[in-house]
C-alpha positions as CSV (number, residue, x, y, z in Angstrom):
1,M,0.5,25.0,-1.9
2,K,4.3,24.3,-2.7
3,I,5.1,21.1,-1.1
4,L,8.2,19.2,-0.7
5,V,7.7,15.1,-0.7
6,T,10.9,13.4,0.3
7,G,11.1,9.8,-0.5
8,A,9.0,10.9,-3.8
9,A,10.1,7.8,-5.6
10,G,9.3,5.5,-2.8
11,F,6.0,3.7,-2.5
12,I,4.2,5.9,-0.3
13,G,5.8,9.3,-1.5
14,Y,4.8,8.7,-5.4
15,H,1.3,8.1,-4.2
16,V,1.4,11.3,-1.8
17,A,2.9,13.1,-4.8
18,L,0.6,12.2,-7.4
19,R,-2.7,12.9,-5.1
20,L,-1.2,16.1,-4.1
21,L,-0.6,17.2,-8.0
22,G,-4.1,15.6,-8.6
23,N,-5.2,18.2,-6.3
24,H,-3.5,21.2,-8.0
25,H,-0.4,21.9,-5.7
26,T,2.9,22.4,-6.9
27,V,5.1,19.4,-5.6
28,V,8.8,18.9,-5.6
29,G,9.7,15.3,-5.0
30,L,13.2,14.6,-3.3
31,D,14.8,11.2,-3.3
32,N,18.4,9.8,-3.2
33,L,17.4,6.6,-5.3
34,N,19.3,4.6,-3.0
35,T,19.5,0.7,-3.7
36,Y,18.1,-1.0,-0.9
37,Y,15.5,-2.4,-3.1
38,D,15.4,-2.5,-7.0
39,I,16.2,0.9,-8.4
40,N,14.3,0.2,-11.6
41,L,11.2,0.3,-9.5
42,K,12.0,3.5,-8.1
43,L,12.8,5.0,-11.7
44,A,9.2,3.5,-12.9
45,R,7.5,5.4,-10.5
46,L,9.1,8.5,-11.2
47,E,8.1,8.1,-14.9
48,Q,4.6,7.8,-14.0
49,L,5.2,11.1,-12.5
50,G,6.8,12.4,-15.7
51,I,10.6,12.3,-14.7
52,N,12.9,10.6,-17.6
53,P,14.7,8.3,-15.9
54,K,17.8,9.5,-17.4
55,D,17.4,12.9,-16.2
56,A,16.6,11.4,-12.6
57,H,20.1,9.8,-12.2
58,D,22.2,13.1,-12.0
59,F,22.4,14.7,-8.0
60,H,21.2,17.9,-7.2
61,K,19.5,18.2,-10.8
62,R,16.2,19.9,-10.8
63,T,14.4,18.1,-13.3
64,S,10.8,19.0,-14.6
65,S,7.7,16.6,-15.4
66,S,6.8,16.0,-18.9
67,K,3.1,15.2,-17.5
68,Y,2.8,17.5,-14.7
69,S,3.6,21.2,-14.9
70,D,3.7,21.7,-11.2
71,F,6.2,18.7,-10.6
72,H,9.8,18.9,-10.5
73,F,12.5,16.6,-9.1
74,V,15.6,16.5,-7.5
75,R,18.0,13.5,-6.5
76,M,19.6,14.5,-3.1
77,D,20.5,12.8,0.1
78,L,18.9,14.3,3.4
79,E,22.4,14.1,4.8
80,D,23.6,16.5,2.4
81,R,24.1,19.7,5.1
82,G,25.1,22.1,1.7
83,Q,22.7,21.2,-0.8
84,L,19.7,20.8,1.5
85,P,19.6,24.2,2.8
86,K,20.1,25.7,-0.7
87,L,17.1,23.7,-2.0
88,F,14.8,25.2,1.0
89,E,16.3,28.7,0.2
90,K,15.3,28.6,-3.4
91,E,11.9,26.8,-3.5
92,N,10.2,28.4,-0.6
93,F,8.0,25.8,0.6
94,S,4.8,26.1,2.6
95,V,4.8,22.4,3.8
96,V,7.2,19.5,3.9
97,C,6.1,16.3,3.8
98,N,8.9,13.8,4.7
99,L,8.8,10.3,3.7
100,A,12.3,9.8,2.9
101,A,13.9,7.2,5.2
102,Q,15.9,4.0,5.1
103,A,13.2,1.3,5.6
104,G,13.1,-2.3,6.9
105,V,13.1,-3.6,10.4
106,R,15.1,-7.0,9.1
107,Y,17.9,-4.5,7.1
108,S,18.3,-2.7,10.4
109,L,19.8,-5.7,11.7
110,E,22.6,-6.0,8.8
111,N,23.3,-2.3,8.0
112,P,22.7,-0.1,11.2
113,E,24.8,2.9,9.9
114,S,22.3,3.5,7.2
115,Y,19.7,3.8,9.5
116,I,21.4,6.5,11.5
117,D,22.7,8.3,8.5
118,S,19.0,8.8,6.7
119,N,16.9,8.6,9.7
120,I,18.6,10.2,12.3
121,V,21.2,12.6,10.6
122,G,18.9,13.4,7.7
123,F,15.8,14.0,9.7
124,L,18.0,16.4,11.5
125,N,18.7,18.3,8.5
126,V,15.3,18.5,7.6
127,L,13.9,19.9,11.1
128,E,16.9,22.6,10.7
129,C,15.6,23.7,7.2
130,C,12.2,23.8,8.8
131,R,13.0,26.0,11.3
132,N,15.0,28.5,9.2
133,Y,13.2,28.9,6.1
134,D,9.8,29.3,7.9
135,I,8.2,26.2,6.9
136,Q,4.5,26.2,8.1
137,H,3.9,22.5,8.7
138,L,6.4,19.5,8.7
139,V,4.5,16.2,8.4
140,Y,6.5,13.2,9.0
141,A,6.6,9.5,8.5
142,S,7.0,7.4,12.0
143,S,6.0,3.7,12.6
144,S,3.7,1.3,14.3
145,S,7.2,-0.4,15.0
146,V,7.6,2.0,17.9
147,Y,5.3,-0.1,19.8
148,G,7.7,-3.0,20.1
149,L,7.1,-5.3,22.8
150,N,3.6,-3.5,23.6
151,K,0.8,-5.9,24.5
152,K,-2.0,-3.7,24.4
153,I,-4.1,-4.1,21.7
154,P,-5.3,-1.9,20.0
155,F,-2.4,0.4,20.0
156,K,-3.2,3.6,20.9
157,T,-0.7,6.8,20.5
158,T,-1.3,7.2,24.2
159,D,0.8,3.8,25.1
160,P,4.1,4.0,26.0
161,V,6.7,3.3,23.2
162,D,10.1,3.0,25.6
163,H,11.0,-0.6,24.4
164,P,11.6,-0.6,20.4
165,I,13.1,-4.0,19.2
166,S,14.8,-3.1,15.9
167,L,17.2,0.0,15.2
168,Y,14.5,0.8,12.9
169,A,12.1,1.2,15.3
170,A,14.3,3.1,17.9
171,S,15.3,5.7,14.7
172,K,11.5,6.4,14.4
173,K,11.0,7.1,18.2
174,S,14.1,9.2,17.9
175,N,12.4,11.3,15.2
176,E,9.3,11.7,17.3
177,L,11.5,12.8,20.2
178,M,13.3,15.1,17.9
179,A,10.2,16.7,16.4
180,H,8.8,17.3,19.7
181,T,12.2,19.2,20.6
182,Y,11.8,21.7,17.5
183,S,8.0,22.1,18.3
184,H,8.9,23.1,21.7
185,L,12.0,25.3,21.2
186,Y,11.1,27.0,17.8
187,G,7.0,26.8,17.3
188,L,7.6,24.4,14.5
189,R,4.3,22.5,13.9
190,T,4.7,18.9,13.2
191,T,3.1,15.9,12.9
192,G,4.2,12.4,12.9
193,L,2.2,9.5,11.5
194,R,2.7,5.7,12.9
195,F,2.2,3.9,9.5
196,F,0.6,0.4,9.8
197,T,1.5,-2.2,7.1
198,V,0.9,-0.4,3.8
199,Y,0.3,-2.3,0.5
200,G,-0.9,-1.7,-2.9
201,P,0.0,-1.2,-6.5
202,W,3.9,-0.1,-6.8
203,G,4.8,-1.5,-3.2
204,R,7.8,-2.3,-1.8
205,P,9.2,-5.6,-3.2
206,D,10.6,-6.3,0.4
207,M,7.3,-6.5,1.8
208,A,5.1,-9.4,2.2
209,L,2.4,-9.1,-0.3
210,F,4.9,-8.5,-3.2
211,L,7.3,-11.3,-2.0
212,F,4.6,-13.6,-1.4
213,T,3.2,-12.9,-4.7
214,E,6.5,-13.3,-6.4
215,A,6.9,-16.5,-4.9
216,I,3.6,-18.1,-5.7
217,V,3.6,-17.0,-9.0
218,Q,7.2,-18.5,-9.7
219,G,6.1,-21.5,-8.0
220,N,8.2,-21.1,-5.1
221,P,7.4,-21.5,-1.2
222,I,6.0,-18.6,0.8
223,K,8.3,-18.1,4.1
224,V,5.4,-17.6,6.9
225,F,6.8,-16.5,10.4
226,N,5.7,-17.5,13.8
227,N,4.4,-20.8,12.1
228,G,1.7,-18.5,10.5
229,K,0.5,-16.9,13.8
230,M,0.5,-13.6,12.9
231,E,-1.7,-10.7,12.6
232,R,-1.1,-7.3,11.0
233,D,-3.2,-4.0,10.4
234,F,-3.0,-3.9,6.5
235,T,-3.8,-0.7,5.3
236,Y,-4.5,0.1,1.9
237,I,-2.2,3.0,-0.2
238,D,-5.4,4.9,-1.3
239,D,-6.5,4.8,2.6
240,I,-3.1,6.0,3.7
241,V,-2.8,8.6,0.9
242,E,-6.5,10.2,1.8
243,G,-5.2,10.7,5.5
244,V,-1.6,11.9,4.7
245,T,-3.1,14.6,2.0
246,K,-5.8,15.8,4.3
247,I,-3.4,16.6,7.1
248,I,-1.0,18.1,4.6
249,E,-3.9,20.4,3.3
250,D,-4.8,21.7,6.6
251,R,-4.1,25.4,6.3
252,Y,-4.8,26.3,10.0
253,I,-2.7,29.1,10.8
254,G,-4.3,29.9,14.2
255,T,-2.2,30.0,17.4
256,F,-1.1,26.5,18.5
257,D,-0.4,26.0,22.2
258,E,2.5,23.6,23.4
259,K,0.3,20.4,22.7
260,T,-1.4,21.4,19.4
261,R,2.0,22.1,17.7
262,Y,3.1,18.7,18.1
263,R,1.0,15.9,16.9
264,I,1.1,12.0,16.4
265,Y,-1.4,9.8,14.9
266,N,-1.4,6.1,14.1
267,I,-2.7,5.8,10.3
268,G,-3.8,2.3,9.3
269,N,-6.9,0.3,8.7
270,S,-8.0,-0.2,12.2
271,K,-8.5,-3.6,11.8
272,S,-6.2,-6.6,12.7
273,V,-5.8,-9.1,9.8
274,K,-4.5,-12.9,10.4
275,L,-2.1,-13.7,8.2
276,M,-3.1,-16.9,6.9
277,D,-6.4,-15.0,6.0
278,F,-4.2,-12.6,4.2
279,I,-2.7,-15.6,2.2
280,K,-6.0,-16.8,1.4
281,A,-7.0,-13.6,-0.1
282,L,-3.7,-13.5,-2.3
283,E,-4.4,-17.2,-3.2
284,K,-7.9,-16.1,-4.6
285,S,-6.8,-13.2,-6.3
286,L,-4.0,-15.2,-8.2
287,G,-5.8,-18.2,-8.7
288,L,-3.2,-20.0,-7.4
289,K,-2.3,-22.1,-4.2
290,A,0.7,-21.2,-1.9
291,Q,3.4,-23.7,-0.8
292,K,4.0,-22.4,3.0
293,E,7.2,-22.8,4.9
294,L,6.8,-22.4,8.5
295,L,9.5,-20.8,10.3
296,P,9.8,-19.5,13.8
297,M,9.5,-15.7,14.8
298,Q,12.2,-13.3,13.4
299,P,14.3,-11.2,15.4
300,G,12.8,-7.5,15.5
301,D,9.0,-9.0,14.5
302,V,6.3,-8.7,16.5
303,E,3.2,-10.8,16.8
304,K,0.5,-8.7,15.9
305,T,-0.4,-5.0,15.2
306,W,-3.6,-2.9,15.0
307,A,-4.3,0.8,15.4
308,N,-6.6,2.9,17.3
309,V,-7.3,5.6,14.8
310,D,-9.7,7.7,16.6
311,D,-7.7,10.7,16.8
312,L,-7.1,10.9,13.4
313,A,-10.9,10.2,12.7
314,R,-11.7,13.0,15.1
315,D,-9.6,15.7,13.6
316,Y,-9.6,15.1,10.0
317,G,-12.4,12.8,9.4
318,Y,-10.1,9.7,8.5
319,R,-12.6,6.6,7.5
320,P,-10.3,4.0,6.0
321,N,-13.0,1.9,3.7
322,T,-10.7,-0.7,1.7
323,L,-11.2,-4.3,2.2
324,V,-8.1,-6.9,2.1
325,Q,-9.8,-8.5,-0.6
326,N,-10.2,-5.8,-2.6
327,G,-6.8,-4.2,-2.3
328,I,-5.3,-7.1,-2.6
329,S,-6.9,-7.6,-6.3
330,K,-6.1,-4.3,-7.1
331,F,-2.0,-5.2,-6.2
332,V,-2.3,-8.4,-8.2
333,A,-3.9,-6.3,-11.5
334,W,-0.9,-3.6,-11.1
335,Y,1.3,-6.7,-10.7
336,R,0.4,-8.6,-13.6
337,E,0.7,-5.3,-15.6
338,Y,3.9,-4.0,-14.3
339,H,5.8,-7.5,-14.8
340,K,3.8,-8.7,-17.7
341,T,2.6,-11.8,-16.3
342,D,-0.2,-14.3,-17.4
343,I,-1.5,-15.3,-13.9
344,Q,-5.3,-14.4,-14.0
């Protein structure tokens, strides 16, 4: 298949593109390389995919990989209503995997406009291109943050998600509603994936594991919110990629009814891990002790997440199997190599 992966220089997008190439698909990666976090990390991910960082800087330039004959990269904004349709017309994609978004719950409190531009306007443009260029299936990233103030644990996709507590969460819920509209009106097959705290090698530097590791290695205190009384469904990147790839590769082209054209799944580890236990596992992998700065809950944050993934297991055989200690150890090994540190 020929697959468009948006957000290909991002954490999840990079890993998904790599897996799809390993499964002998043709992949076009799209990313705008914004500066929400260190662009050098994004360029380093692209370099792993065979894209020369110098070539990646130019907008709208189709760059071929030096490592994978079936991978090409284009720097582009999803908000670009002129160029995005041209890309779809030229490439003739079968499936679109939309992982591009302005990420970050806390950043949405500071810069709300970027979430509307990327997550709402950009997603609308993707939907329009999918319906106008005969895309078989749109797989897109939603988020566990849509559950907001939901108190029922574990979170199920049948739970109400009407009370988001950040603009980021609201934008992701909006994506689900927009996808439903296009599935209903135009028969577009859409699958939304509510990601739960993803971690692993090449992870985002604004996420807890990266922030904690960096602080501990440098001898600085780590910020532990809600006085450490937090729990998260930490999910290792390989388990996420396995689920995403199975959905992308689903070639079923039979008749879909109103319900089956539009799907939403949780994708997580299906376990809730106490933040303090997560920190202990990191200390063990680093061989260092963390100094903890206990702080109150931050605006837009929730105390606990936990994914019910029964639907994804039933429909796609999804079985996350990476233990937190093993996943953290793999991240630490990558961090050591990437930053050339002497941590053990």
